[in-house]
N, C-alpha and C positions, 0 to 999 in steps of 0.2 A: 482158581481165580480167573476172572474174565477181564479183558481190556477192550477199550473202544478204539478202533483204528482211526487215525487222523485223516486218512484219505477216503475210505468207503463208509466210515462211521458205523461199521458192523461190530457187534460184540463177538470177540473170539477168545478161546481159552489161551492161557499163557504159553502153552506148547506151540501155538501157531502165531505168536506175536513177538516182534523185535522191540524190546523195551528202549533200546538206544534210539531207534528211528521213530518210535511210536506208531508203527504200521504193522498190519498183519503181513504174513509171509507172502501172500499172493500179491498185494499192492507193492511190497518191497521188490519182488521179482520183476513186476511190470515197470517200476520206476528205474530199475537198473538195466533194462533191455533197450537196445537200439531200434527195435521194431523193423529190422531189415527184411524180414520174411513175412510181409503182409499178404494175405490170401483173400480173394473175393469168392464168396459162395453164392451163386445165383439161387433165387427162390425155386423150390421144387414142391409146389402145392400137392402134387400127387403122393409125395412121400412125407408131407408135413414138415418140410425143411424150410426155415425162413431165410431170406436174403441176409447175408452177413459179410463183414469185412473185418478181419482180425489178424493178429500176429500169431504165426505158427509157433514161435518160440515161447511166448509167455501167456498167450491166450487173451490178451486185452482186445476188446472190441473197439472199433473206430467208426465214426460217422461215414456213411457211404458217400463218396464224392459225387457232386452233380455232374462235373465234366467227365468226358471219356478218359479213362485211365487204362494204361497197358497193364492188365492184371497178370499177363504171362511174362514172368521174368526168368 
């Protein structure tokens, strides 16, 4: 059986879905994370690596802030 996640709206099998929260496990993990370990990845065109800003703990990507941020914590 497949379910539709209420957060990302993707269809996932019941083994990857929490029926109580109506979310896939990935979205559930992200919603329970404090996102204390955000990491900035600068673009590396020579290695085909895009610029990114995400949480190391749960993998959620965030919008890259416009202002200068201290990425070294």
